[in-house]
All heavy atoms as an XYZ file, in Angstrom:
878
protein
N     -17.295      9.098    -49.859
C     -16.627     10.181    -50.577
C     -15.108     10.011    -50.490
O     -14.476      9.691    -51.472
C     -17.096     11.504    -49.984
S     -16.548     12.948    -50.868
N     -14.538     10.216    -49.294
C     -13.097     10.061    -49.128
C     -12.771      8.715    -48.535
O     -13.560      8.119    -47.797
N     -11.597      8.207    -48.867
C     -11.170      6.914    -48.336
C     -10.329      7.136    -47.087
O      -9.554      8.076    -47.008
C     -10.349      6.160    -49.379
C     -11.129      5.786    -50.604
C     -10.262      5.014    -51.563
C     -11.065      4.662    -52.795
N     -10.274      3.919    -53.766
N     -10.473      6.264    -46.132
C      -9.678      6.331    -44.914
C      -8.306      5.729    -45.206
O      -8.166      4.546    -45.464
C     -10.382      5.553    -43.796
C      -9.610      5.604    -42.490
O      -8.719      6.482    -42.368
O      -9.898      4.796    -41.607
N      -7.268      6.594    -45.193
C      -5.917      6.135    -45.513
C      -5.114      5.824    -44.251
O      -3.973      5.383    -44.336
C      -5.156      7.182    -46.372
C      -5.814      7.326    -47.727
C      -5.055      8.502    -45.649
N      -5.734      6.014    -43.102
C      -5.000      5.812    -41.853
C      -4.578      4.366    -41.634
O      -3.658      4.104    -40.855
C      -5.819      6.304    -40.656
O      -6.986      5.513    -40.510
N      -5.222      3.445    -42.328
C      -4.887      2.039    -42.160
C      -3.944      1.522    -43.242
O      -3.582      0.348    -43.231
C      -6.174      1.200    -42.133
C      -7.128      1.573    -41.016
C      -6.451      1.550    -39.641
O      -5.759      0.604    -39.291
N      -6.641      2.617    -38.883
N      -3.537      2.352    -44.134
C      -2.615      1.945    -45.194
C      -1.228      1.711    -44.583
O      -0.859      2.338    -43.592
C      -2.520      3.028    -46.271
C      -3.855      3.405    -46.876
C      -4.399      2.338    -47.737
N      -4.055      2.648    -49.112
C      -4.309      1.866    -50.110
N      -4.903      0.720    -49.917
N      -3.987      2.190    -51.310
N      -0.417      0.837    -45.163
C       0.892      0.502    -44.592
C       1.814      1.719    -44.449
O       2.526      1.852    -43.463
C       1.479     -0.504    -45.578
C       0.327     -1.053    -46.341
C      -0.729      0.010    -46.329
N       1.792      2.610    -45.405
C       2.688      3.768    -45.354
C       2.236      4.825    -44.357
O       2.959      5.756    -44.058
C       2.856      4.399    -46.745
C       1.585      4.574    -47.524
C       1.119      3.738    -48.486
C       0.639      5.620    -47.410
N      -0.070      4.185    -48.991
C      -0.395      5.363    -48.335
C       0.518      6.747    -46.609
C      -1.505      6.185    -48.490
C      -0.583      7.574    -46.758
C      -1.576      7.291    -47.696
N       1.021      4.689    -43.788
C       0.514      5.648    -42.802
C       0.949      5.300    -41.383
O       0.815      6.111    -40.477
C      -1.005      5.730    -42.891
N       1.474      4.115    -41.196
C       1.938      3.678    -39.874
C       3.132      4.540    -39.462
O       3.984      4.867    -40.293
C       2.325      2.190    -39.939
C       2.561      1.595    -38.597
N       3.792      1.639    -37.993
C       1.720      0.962    -37.730
C       3.710      1.045    -36.823
N       2.458      0.612    -36.639
N       3.242      4.946    -38.179
C       4.336      5.825    -37.741
C       5.739      5.301    -38.084
O       6.608      6.072    -38.493
C       4.153      5.914    -36.226
C       2.698      5.670    -36.016
C       2.291      4.705    -37.103
N       5.929      4.003    -37.981
C       7.246      3.447    -38.316
C       7.541      3.614    -39.792
O       8.655      3.976    -40.183
C       7.307      1.951    -37.933
O       6.992      1.814    -36.550
C       8.682      1.371    -38.188
N       6.543      3.388    -40.628
C       6.713      3.563    -42.071
C       6.955      5.035    -42.408
O       7.801      5.357    -43.251
C       5.500      3.032    -42.820
N       6.224      5.925    -41.758
C       6.428      7.368    -41.986
C       7.847      7.764    -41.606
O       8.516      8.523    -42.338
C       5.421      8.178    -41.170
S       3.748      8.129    -41.820
N       8.299      7.245    -40.481
C       9.665      7.552    -40.048
C      10.683      7.005    -41.051
O      11.642      7.685    -41.424
C       9.930      6.962    -38.658
C      11.322      7.196    -38.171
C      11.708      8.429    -37.681
C      12.274      6.179    -38.219
C      13.002      8.658    -37.242
C      13.571      6.383    -37.792
C      13.937      7.629    -37.293
N      10.472      5.783    -41.507
C      11.386      5.159    -42.469
C      11.399      5.941    -43.780
O      12.473      6.191    -44.357
C      10.986      3.706    -42.727
N      10.239      6.359    -44.262
C      10.179      7.139    -45.502
C      10.864      8.500    -45.327
O      11.610      8.949    -46.196
C       8.715      7.335    -45.943
C       8.060      6.138    -46.600
C       6.566      6.386    -46.787
C       8.719      5.838    -47.934
N      10.605      9.131    -44.196
C      11.248     10.428    -43.917
C      12.757     10.302    -43.883
O      13.489     11.119    -44.458
N      13.221      9.240    -43.236
C      14.666      8.994    -43.166
C      15.248      8.721    -44.551
O      16.301      9.238    -44.914
C      14.964      7.816    -42.223
O      14.426      8.116    -40.926
C      16.450      7.557    -42.108
N      14.544      7.925    -45.336
C      14.996      7.617    -46.689
C      15.159      8.898    -47.516
O      16.182      9.100    -48.167
C      14.003      6.670    -47.378
C      14.258      6.511    -48.852
C      15.302      5.716    -49.311
C      13.475      7.189    -49.789
C      15.553      5.590    -50.674
C      13.721      7.066    -51.147
C      14.764      6.270    -51.585
O      15.015      6.146    -52.922
N      14.155      9.761    -47.479
C      14.227     10.990    -48.279
C      15.295     11.954    -47.744
O      15.941     12.668    -48.508
C      12.854     11.660    -48.360
C      11.902     10.909    -49.244
C      10.734     10.368    -48.731
C      12.183     10.704    -50.591
C       9.857      9.660    -49.546
C      11.317      9.998    -51.420
C      10.155      9.471    -50.888
N      15.505     11.952    -46.426
C      16.584     12.780    -45.860
C      17.952     12.291    -46.347
O      18.833     13.083    -46.665
C      16.532     12.769    -44.330
C      15.401     13.609    -43.779
C      15.373     13.550    -42.256
C      14.169     14.310    -41.727
N      14.057     14.212    -40.269
N      18.113     10.967    -46.396
C      19.364     10.392    -46.898
C      19.550     10.748    -48.367
O      20.649     11.131    -48.802
C      19.409      8.857    -46.684
C      20.565      8.225    -47.449
C      19.498      8.528    -45.201
N      18.473     10.666    -49.144
C      18.561     11.049    -50.569
C      18.982     12.503    -50.700
O      19.861     12.838    -51.504
C      17.215     10.836    -51.268
S      16.768      9.099    -51.496
N      18.381     13.401    -49.925
C      18.729     14.827    -49.981
C      20.166     15.041    -49.495
O      20.891     15.865    -50.047
C      17.782     15.663    -49.124
C      16.324     15.688    -49.535
C      16.005     16.220    -50.926
N      16.180     15.327    -52.025
C      15.388     14.312    -52.396
N      14.318     14.005    -51.686
N      15.649     13.574    -53.443
N      20.579     14.274    -48.491
C      21.947     14.407    -47.987
C      22.956     13.997    -49.052
O      23.989     14.653    -49.230
C      22.131     13.571    -46.721
N      22.656     12.933    -49.783
C      23.562     12.497    -50.865
C      23.630     13.557    -51.960
O      24.702     13.846    -52.489
C      23.099     11.156    -51.426
C      23.332     10.005    -50.463
C      22.681      8.702    -50.899
O      21.904      8.698    -51.875
O      22.951      7.679    -50.233
N      22.492     14.174    -52.289
C      22.482     15.261    -53.269
C      23.298     16.446    -52.755
O      24.046     17.082    -53.506
C      21.047     15.717    -53.558
C      20.210     14.707    -54.315
C      18.746     15.127    -54.404
O      18.381     16.223    -53.937
O      17.959     14.330    -54.949
N      23.148     16.749    -51.475
C      23.874     17.876    -50.873
C      25.379     17.620    -50.897
O      26.166     18.527    -51.166
C      23.385     18.091    -49.433
C      23.995     19.272    -48.733
C      23.522     20.622    -49.240
O      22.611     20.674    -50.093
O      24.070     21.629    -48.787
N      25.787     16.387    -50.625
C      27.211     16.051    -50.672
C      27.765     16.273    -52.075
O      28.835     16.869    -52.245
C      27.451     14.599    -50.189
C      27.216     14.513    -48.680
C      28.854     14.128    -50.552
C      27.163     13.096    -48.151
N      27.032     15.836    -53.079
C      27.479     16.046    -54.468
C      27.599     17.536    -54.772
O      28.561     17.995    -55.384
C      26.504     15.392    -55.450
C      26.567     13.886    -55.453
C      25.521     13.297    -56.391
C      25.494     11.778    -56.284
N      24.427     11.195    -57.101
N      26.600     18.313    -54.335
C      26.607     19.754    -54.578
C      27.761     20.417    -53.838
O      28.460     21.278    -54.381
C      25.269     20.360    -54.139
C      25.090     21.812    -54.549
C      23.747     22.358    -54.094
N      23.606     22.405    -52.665
C      24.183     23.325    -51.879
N      24.951     24.250    -52.403
N      23.992     23.302    -50.589
N      27.984     20.018    -52.587
C      29.076     20.604    -51.800
C      30.441     20.243    -52.369
O      31.366     21.059    -52.335
C      28.965     20.180    -50.341
C      27.824     20.830    -49.572
C      27.695     20.207    -48.191
C      28.003     22.320    -49.482
N      30.575     19.039    -52.909
C      31.844     18.666    -53.549
C      32.160     19.624    -54.693
O      33.309     20.034    -54.877
C      31.796     17.230    -54.055
C      31.902     16.218    -52.937
O      32.406     16.512    -51.865
N      31.397     15.026    -53.179
N      31.166     20.009    -55.441
C      31.357     20.967    -56.539
C      31.657     22.353    -55.980
O      32.593     23.033    -56.425
C      30.103     20.994    -57.447
C      29.976     19.665    -58.184
C      30.169     22.168    -58.428
C      28.637     19.465    -58.884
N      30.886     22.791    -54.991
C      31.073     24.131    -54.434
C      32.424     24.280    -53.750
O      33.065     25.327    -53.858
C      29.948     24.471    -53.463
C      28.640     24.759    -54.167
C      27.542     25.218    -53.225
O      27.835     25.557    -52.057
O      26.385     25.251    -53.672
N      32.880     23.245    -53.048
C      34.190     23.310    -52.388
C      35.275     23.466    -53.438
O      36.203     24.273    -53.279
C      34.415     22.061    -51.501
C      33.512     22.152    -50.268
C      35.884     21.909    -51.119
C      33.432     20.876    -49.465
N      35.162     22.746    -54.531
C      36.132     22.874    -55.626
C      36.106     24.294    -56.181
O      37.159     24.883    -56.465
C      35.818     21.846    -56.715
C      36.828     21.819    -57.799
N      36.564     22.262    -59.069
C      38.130     21.432    -57.795
C      37.649     22.147    -59.806
N      38.606     21.636    -59.061
N      34.927     24.870    -56.318
C      34.805     26.238    -56.828
C      35.428     27.243    -55.865
O      36.092     28.191    -56.292
C      33.333     26.587    -57.082
C      32.735     25.823    -58.250
C      31.228     25.997    -58.361
O      30.548     26.304    -57.387
N      30.713     25.772    -59.562
N      35.225     27.049    -54.565
C      35.798     27.971    -53.572
C      37.322     27.898    -53.592
O      38.003     28.926    -53.581
C      35.250     27.673    -52.154
C      36.040     28.415    -51.089
C      33.776     28.040    -52.072
N      37.869     26.695    -53.636
C      39.325     26.530    -53.695
C      39.879     27.196    -54.950
O      40.896     27.892    -54.907
C      39.708     25.030    -53.655
C      39.386     24.429    -52.294
C      41.164     24.804    -54.023
C      40.234     24.938    -51.164
N      39.216     26.998    -56.077
C      39.645     27.613    -57.335
C      39.621     29.130    -57.211
O      40.572     29.818    -57.591
C      38.745     27.156    -58.501
O      38.830     25.735    -58.602
C      39.170     27.782    -59.812
N      38.539     29.669    -56.642
C      38.424     31.118    -56.459
C      39.554     31.640    -55.565
O      40.173     32.662    -55.867
C      37.061     31.480    -55.851
C      36.958     32.940    -55.512
C      36.612     33.868    -56.491
C      37.228     33.398    -54.229
C      36.531     35.209    -56.193
C      37.155     34.745    -53.920
C      36.804     35.648    -54.914
O      36.744     36.976    -54.600
N      39.813     30.938    -54.475
C      40.866     31.374    -53.547
C      42.226     31.411    -54.244
O      42.996     32.372    -54.065
C      40.899     30.462    -52.314
C      39.701     30.630    -51.410
S      39.599     29.383    -50.098
C      41.118     29.646    -49.216
N      42.531     30.398    -55.024
C      43.805     30.365    -55.753
C      43.867     31.479    -56.794
O      44.892     32.159    -56.926
C      44.003     29.009    -56.422
S      44.329     27.677    -55.256
N      42.774     31.684    -57.526
C      42.725     32.757    -58.516
C      42.897     34.121    -57.852
O      43.619     34.986    -58.353
C      41.399     32.733    -59.285
C      41.276     31.556    -60.227
O      42.294     30.868    -60.462
O      40.160     31.315    -60.727
N      42.219     34.317    -56.709
C      42.314     35.588    -55.995
C      43.735     35.819    -55.490
O      44.266     36.926    -55.584
C      41.325     35.608    -54.827
C      41.328     36.923    -54.071
C      40.378     36.910    -52.900
O      40.369     35.906    -52.144
O      39.661     37.890    -52.737
N      44.355     34.771    -54.969
C      45.743     34.878    -54.489
C      46.663     35.287    -55.631
O      47.510     36.175    -55.481
C      46.196     33.547    -53.886
C      47.584     33.562    -53.303
C      47.695     34.362    -52.018
O      46.687     34.571    -51.339
O      48.824     34.793    -51.707
N      46.508     34.658    -56.784
C      47.314     35.003    -57.959
C      47.067     36.457    -58.365
O      48.004     37.205    -58.653
C      46.997     34.055    -59.118
C      47.766     34.365    -60.355
N      47.252     35.136    -61.362
C      49.026     34.036    -60.734
C      48.160     35.275    -62.318
N      49.236     34.600    -61.958
N      45.800     36.867    -58.386
C      45.439     38.235    -58.745
C      46.093     39.230    -57.791
O      46.689     40.224    -58.223
C      43.907     38.391    -58.724
C      43.448     39.810    -58.880
C      43.420     40.413    -60.126
C      43.032     40.537    -57.775
C      42.986     41.720    -60.275
C      42.607     41.837    -57.909
C      42.575     42.435    -59.160
N      45.977     38.974    -56.485
C      46.534     39.902    -55.494
C      48.060     39.967    -55.574
O      48.649     41.037    -55.461
C      46.082     39.513    -54.085
C      44.587     39.698    -53.817
C      44.225     39.134    -52.451
C      44.183     41.155    -53.928
N      48.707     38.823    -55.787
C      50.168     38.824    -55.933
C      50.593     39.600    -57.179
O      51.574     40.335    -57.155
C      50.708     37.401    -55.976
C      50.671     36.699    -54.641
C      51.366     35.339    -54.716
N      51.172     34.596    -53.505
C      51.901     34.744    -52.398
N      52.865     35.618    -52.377
N      51.650     33.999    -51.338
N      49.839     39.447    -58.262
C      50.146     40.183    -59.491
C      49.975     41.686    -59.263
O      50.830     42.478    -59.676
C      49.230     39.710    -60.649
O      49.440     38.311    -60.845
C      49.527     40.448    -61.935
N      48.896     42.072    -58.594
C      48.675     43.489    -58.284
C      49.797     44.032    -57.402
O      50.317     45.120    -57.647
C      47.333     43.686    -57.580
S      45.906     43.464    -58.641
N      50.160     43.263    -56.382
C      51.229     43.678    -55.477
C      52.534     43.867    -56.239
O      53.257     44.842    -56.033
C      51.395     42.631    -54.373
C      52.466     42.966    -53.364
C      52.614     41.880    -52.311
O      52.465     40.689    -52.642
O      52.907     42.242    -51.166
N      52.823     42.938    -57.132
C      54.049     43.017    -57.924
C      54.045     44.257    -58.822
O      55.040     44.974    -58.898
C      54.185     41.756    -58.772
C      55.482     41.648    -59.533
C      55.542     40.348    -60.325
O      55.438     39.278    -59.697
O      55.680     40.433    -61.557
N      52.923     44.522    -59.473
C      52.830     45.690    -60.354
C      52.969     46.989    -59.571
O      53.657     47.908    -59.997
C      51.513     45.668    -61.136
C      51.495     44.618    -62.218
C      50.213     44.639    -63.014
C      50.262     43.582    -64.106
N      49.100     43.634    -64.982
N      52.309     47.053    -58.421
C      52.401     48.258    -57.588
C      53.819     48.430    -57.069
O      54.365     49.536    -57.074
C      51.382     48.196    -56.428
C      49.970     48.342    -56.976
C      51.665     49.266    -55.384
C      48.869     48.066    -55.974
N      54.422     47.338    -56.644
C      55.796     47.401    -56.141
C      56.756     47.872    -57.231
O      57.620     48.721    -56.981
C      56.223     46.027    -55.623
O      57.547     46.067    -55.158
N      56.590     47.338    -58.446
C      57.449     47.761    -59.555
C      57.255     49.240    -59.867
O      58.225     49.971    -60.067
C      57.173     46.930    -60.807
C      57.677     45.500    -60.677
O      58.505     45.200    -59.825
N      57.157     44.622    -61.503
N      56.011     49.681    -59.901
C      55.709     51.087    -60.172
C      56.286     51.969    -59.079
O      56.890     53.013    -59.354
C      54.194     51.288    -60.288
C      53.723     52.706    -60.577
C      54.244     53.166    -61.936
C      52.204     52.762    -60.543
N      56.117     51.527    -57.839
C      56.635     52.284    -56.691
C      58.160     52.374    -56.762
O      58.732     53.450    -56.541
C      56.191     51.605    -55.389
C      56.592     52.327    -54.155
N      56.013     53.497    -53.756
C      57.539     52.040    -53.233
C      56.572     53.910    -52.643
N      57.500     53.040    -52.299
N      58.815     51.274    -57.081
C      60.276     51.267    -57.182
C      60.755     52.198    -58.295
O      61.720     52.945    -58.119
C      60.793     49.854    -57.452
O      60.534     49.030    -56.354
N      60.075     52.157    -59.442
C      60.450     53.042    -60.553
C      60.271     54.502    -60.159
O      61.127     55.339    -60.432
C      59.603     52.734    -61.790
C      59.912     51.407    -62.438
C      58.915     51.061    -63.534
O      57.994     51.814    -63.814
N      59.104     49.899    -64.145
N      59.148     54.788    -59.509
C      58.862     56.154    -59.093
C      59.890     56.631    -58.073
O      60.429     57.730    -58.187
C      57.453     56.225    -58.498
O      57.184     57.515    -58.009
N      60.164     55.788    -57.080
C      61.168     56.157    -56.072
C      62.539     56.334    -56.713
O      63.280     57.253    -56.357
C      61.246     55.106    -54.965
C      60.188     55.317    -53.903
O      59.449     56.289    -53.942
N      60.119     54.393    -52.970
N      62.882     55.440    -57.646
C      64.171     55.555    -58.324
C      64.313     56.891    -59.040
O      65.360     57.555    -58.959
N      63.250     57.305    -59.739
C      63.274     58.593    -60.442
C      63.426     59.745    -59.458
O      64.211     60.668    -59.678
C      61.987     58.787    -61.249
O      61.875     57.813    -62.249
N      62.653     59.690    -58.374
C      62.732     60.759    -57.364
C      64.121     60.811    -56.718
O      64.683     61.892    -56.522
C      61.661     60.575    -56.292
C      60.272     60.849    -56.761
N      59.897     62.001    -57.400
C      59.145     60.089    -56.681
C      58.614     61.959    -57.690
N      58.131     60.795    -57.268
N      64.647     59.633    -56.368
C      65.974     59.613    -55.737
C      67.048     60.159    -56.672
O      67.954     60.873    -56.236
C      66.327     58.193    -55.278
C      65.532     57.684    -54.072
C      65.827     56.205    -53.824
C      65.857     58.509    -52.829
N      66.973     59.864    -57.955
C      67.943     60.393    -58.908
C      67.858     61.912    -58.957
O      68.865     62.614    -58.921
C      67.743     59.816    -60.296
C      68.789     60.400    -61.263
C      68.744     59.852    -62.613
C      69.764     60.432    -63.555
N      70.387     61.676    -63.247
N      66.628     62.431    -59.033
C      66.455     63.896    -59.072
C      66.964     64.537    -57.785
O      67.609     65.582    -57.824
C      64.995     64.253    -59.294
C      64.467     63.803    -60.619
C      63.854     64.940    -61.348
N      63.304     64.448    -62.599
C      63.444     65.072    -63.722
N      64.091     66.200    -63.769
N      62.922     64.585    -64.819
N      66.646     63.917    -56.650
C      67.131     64.464    -55.378
C      68.649     64.419    -55.315
O      69.291     65.359    -54.812
C      66.503     63.707    -54.202
C      64.994     63.922    -54.027
C      64.450     62.965    -52.978
C      64.673     65.368    -53.684
N      69.238     63.360    -55.824
C      70.699     63.267    -55.868
C      71.274     64.373    -56.757
O      72.267     65.020    -56.400
C      71.143     61.894    -56.380
C      72.622     61.767    -56.477
N      73.304     62.000    -57.641
C      73.556     61.452    -55.539
C      74.596     61.846    -57.435
N      74.768     61.495    -56.164
N      70.648     64.591    -57.919
C      71.088     65.669    -58.818
C      71.014     67.023    -58.126
O      71.917     67.858    -58.257
C      70.247     65.689    -60.098
C      70.484     64.470    -60.982
O      71.475     63.734    -60.740
O      69.662     64.240    -61.896
N      69.919     67.222    -57.367
C      69.779     68.483    -56.619
C      70.872     68.601    -55.572
O      71.478     69.667    -55.387
C      68.383     68.576    -55.972
C      67.316     68.734    -57.057
C      68.312     69.708    -54.951
C      65.881     68.602    -56.557
N      71.172     67.485    -54.898
C      72.201     67.502    -53.855
C      73.579     67.837    -54.429
O      74.441     68.349    -53.717
C      72.230     66.163    -53.126
N      73.773     67.563    -55.707
C      75.063     67.841    -56.347
C      75.197     69.297    -56.798
O      76.280     69.738    -57.172
C      75.261     66.917    -57.567
C      75.373     65.445    -57.212
S      76.850     65.094    -56.243
C      76.164     64.784    -54.635
N      74.090     70.043    -56.731
C      74.148     71.441    -57.156
C      74.955     72.279    -56.155
O      74.905     72.013    -54.946
C      72.739     72.017    -57.285
C      71.877     71.444    -58.401
C      70.445     71.974    -58.287
C      72.464     71.782    -59.764
N      75.674     73.273    -56.652
C      76.405     74.162    -55.736
C      75.424     74.849    -54.781
O      74.327     75.236    -55.175
C      77.065     75.195    -56.664
C      76.942     74.655    -58.051
C      75.840     73.667    -58.048
N      75.776     74.923    -53.555
C      74.951     75.595    -52.558
C      74.021     74.663    -51.791
O      73.414     75.084    -50.804
N      73.893     73.399    -52.232
C      73.040     72.468    -51.478
C      73.714     72.158    -50.157
O      74.865     71.746    -50.108
C      72.813     71.172    -52.276
C      71.955     70.156    -51.530
C      70.577     70.289    -51.495
C      72.537     69.094    -50.857
C      69.793     69.371    -50.821
C      71.764     68.167    -50.179
C      70.385     68.310    -50.150
N      73.006     72.391    -49.066
C      73.600     72.144    -47.751
C      72.761     71.181    -46.922
O      73.023     71.004    -45.734
C      73.765     73.476    -46.991
O      72.504     74.095    -46.834
N      71.779     70.558    -47.544
C      70.916     69.614    -46.834
C      71.518     68.217    -46.814
O      72.721     68.029    -47.028
N      70.681     67.248    -46.541
C      71.132     65.858    -46.496
C      70.113     64.960    -47.198
O      68.934     65.280    -47.253
C      71.334     65.374    -45.039
O      71.770     64.019    -45.074
C      70.055     65.465    -44.222
N      70.600     63.876    -47.726
C      69.717     62.877    -48.328
C      69.522     61.683    -47.390
O      68.901     60.694    -47.752
C      70.282     62.396    -49.668
C      70.362     63.444    -50.773
C      70.913     62.817    -52.049
C      69.014     64.075    -51.038
N      70.024     61.793    -46.167
C      69.858     60.734    -45.165
C      68.447     60.849    -44.581
O      68.051     61.921    -44.128
C      70.920     60.852    -44.050
C      72.316     60.689    -44.657
C      70.670     59.827    -42.953
C      73.438     61.003    -43.688
N      67.680     59.770    -44.616
C      66.316     59.842    -44.072
C      66.302     60.149    -42.584
O      67.225     59.764    -41.853
C      65.746     58.443    -44.317
C      66.683     57.756    -45.236
C      67.999     58.454    -45.137
N      65.258     60.817    -42.152
C      65.068     61.106    -40.731
C      64.099     60.110    -40.121
O      63.809     59.064    -40.694
N      63.580     60.460    -38.946
C      62.587     59.641    -38.250
C      61.259     60.388    -38.322
O      61.189     61.568    -37.980
C      63.002     59.408    -36.776
C      61.932     58.634    -36.023
C      64.339     58.688    -36.713
N      60.244     59.714    -38.768
C      58.929     60.348    -38.916
C      58.388     60.802    -37.575
O      58.416     60.057    -36.594
C      57.935     59.376    -39.550
O      58.353     58.995    -40.837
N      57.879     62.021    -37.548
C      57.283     62.555    -36.324
C      55.836     62.105    -36.188
O      55.337     61.916    -35.085
C      57.364     64.080    -36.329
N      55.169     61.924    -37.317
C      53.760     61.536    -37.298
C      53.660     60.020    -37.475
O      54.127     59.473    -38.456
C      52.998     62.261    -38.407
C      53.054     63.791    -38.341
C      52.394     64.392    -39.573
C      52.404     64.303    -37.070
N      53.059     59.376    -36.499
C      53.004     57.916    -36.533
C      51.576     57.384    -36.450
O      51.362     56.220    -36.222
C      53.833     57.346    -35.384
C      55.293     57.740    -35.463
C      56.100     57.085    -34.371
C      57.526     57.555    -34.380
N      58.329     57.124    -35.483
N      50.590     58.240    -36.649
C      49.192     57.829    -36.528
C      48.695     57.065    -37.747
O      49.389     56.958    -38.766
N      47.472     56.573    -37.647
C      46.878     55.842    -38.776
C      46.837     56.716    -40.035
O      46.495     57.892    -39.966
C      45.457     55.523    -38.301
C      45.511     55.629    -36.810
C      46.573     56.643    -36.501
N      47.213     56.133    -41.143
C      47.191     56.850    -42.411
C      48.455     57.619    -42.714
O      48.608     58.148    -43.814
N      49.363     57.708    -41.770
C      50.627     58.397    -42.015
C      51.529     57.497    -42.850
O      51.339     56.284    -42.916
C      51.312     58.770    -40.696
C      50.494     59.687    -39.801
C      50.241     61.055    -40.413
O      50.975     61.455    -41.350
O      49.302     61.729    -39.967
N      52.545     58.086    -43.478
C      53.390     57.333    -44.407
C      54.160     56.195    -43.739
O      54.531     55.233    -44.392
C      54.370     58.273    -45.106
O      55.244     58.862    -44.158
N      54.408     56.290    -42.443
C      55.173     55.223    -41.781
C      54.285     54.238    -41.034
O      54.775     53.334    -40.378
C      56.203     55.833    -40.822
C      55.543     56.417    -39.584
O      54.392     56.813    -39.626
N      56.265     56.486    -38.497
N      52.974     54.405    -41.131
C      52.088     53.483    -40.410
C      51.774     52.267    -41.267
O      51.860     52.302    -42.486
C      50.791     54.191    -40.027
O      50.033     54.492    -41.178
N      51.412     51.197    -40.611
C      51.002     49.996    -41.327
C      49.525     50.084    -41.657
O      48.810     50.928    -41.118
N      49.072     49.255    -42.554
C      47.632     49.272    -42.889
C      46.793     48.837    -41.690
O      47.224     47.999    -40.905
C      47.519     48.281    -44.048
C      48.726     47.429    -43.963
C      49.798     48.236    -43.287
N      45.634     49.420    -41.552
C      44.726     49.101    -40.451
C      43.860     47.915    -40.866
O      42.699     48.085    -41.226
C      43.893     50.306    -40.080
N      44.428     46.734    -40.807
C      43.693     45.525    -41.197
C      43.050     44.929    -39.954
O      43.715     44.680    -38.960
C      44.637     44.497    -41.856
C      45.237     45.078    -43.129
C      43.895     43.204    -42.135
C      46.312     44.232    -43.744
N      41.746     44.756    -40.028
C      41.021     44.181    -38.901
C      40.483     42.821    -39.355
O      39.650     42.749    -40.251
C      39.867     45.092    -38.440
C      40.440     46.445    -37.998
C      39.071     44.435    -37.338
C      39.388     47.493    -37.739
N      40.983     41.781    -38.737
C      40.548     40.425    -39.068
C      39.540     39.999    -37.993
O      39.870     40.004    -36.814
C      41.741     39.447    -39.124
C      42.735     39.903    -40.173
C      41.262     38.020    -39.389
C      44.024     39.126    -40.183
N      38.333     39.643    -38.394
C      37.350     39.213    -37.397
C      37.890     38.029    -36.591
O      38.520     37.133    -37.133
C      36.144     38.785    -38.256
C      36.331     39.474    -39.568
C      37.800     39.607    -39.750
N      37.615     38.063    -35.281
C      38.141     37.005    -34.407
C      37.628     35.623    -34.815
O      38.300     34.630    -34.573
C      37.762     37.295    -32.956
O      36.363     37.368    -32.820
N      36.488     35.571    -35.457
C      35.957     34.273    -35.891
C      36.817     33.634    -36.973
O      36.717     32.433    -37.214
C      34.519     34.433    -36.390
O      34.496     35.306    -37.524
N      37.661     34.421    -37.640
C      38.537     33.879    -38.678
C      39.906     33.492    -38.144
O      40.706     32.924    -38.871
C      38.706     34.903    -39.812
C      37.438     35.271    -40.565
C      37.746     36.343    -41.598
C      36.821     34.063    -41.214
N      40.172     33.833    -36.907
C      41.486     33.516    -36.327
C      41.482     32.164    -35.670
O      40.566     31.592    -35.294
C      41.890     34.595    -35.303
C      42.000     35.998    -35.897
C      42.278     36.988    -34.787
C      43.099     36.071    -36.927
């Protein structure tokens, strides 16, 4: 009914090992080709993301500067009104906790990335 394949040349342990190694090398070469493409894609994404973030930062900074400029002009106009006895000199913030206007962003970088 069935044929005994245990005596065939490719059934010998050395041949099995050689075939296994050959196919692993073939898969490794395919993986290298795939990784070469993926690495290029990751680098492209990183550059695109950097450009995007810089553009966003620039737009926000410009908007912030325009907004502050408008506010400062109005405050200056108010300071010029008769009876104004305050000051336009900034003070020192009393609140320094997370989320306050003088605090820095709470950026947590995983230690594995450092």
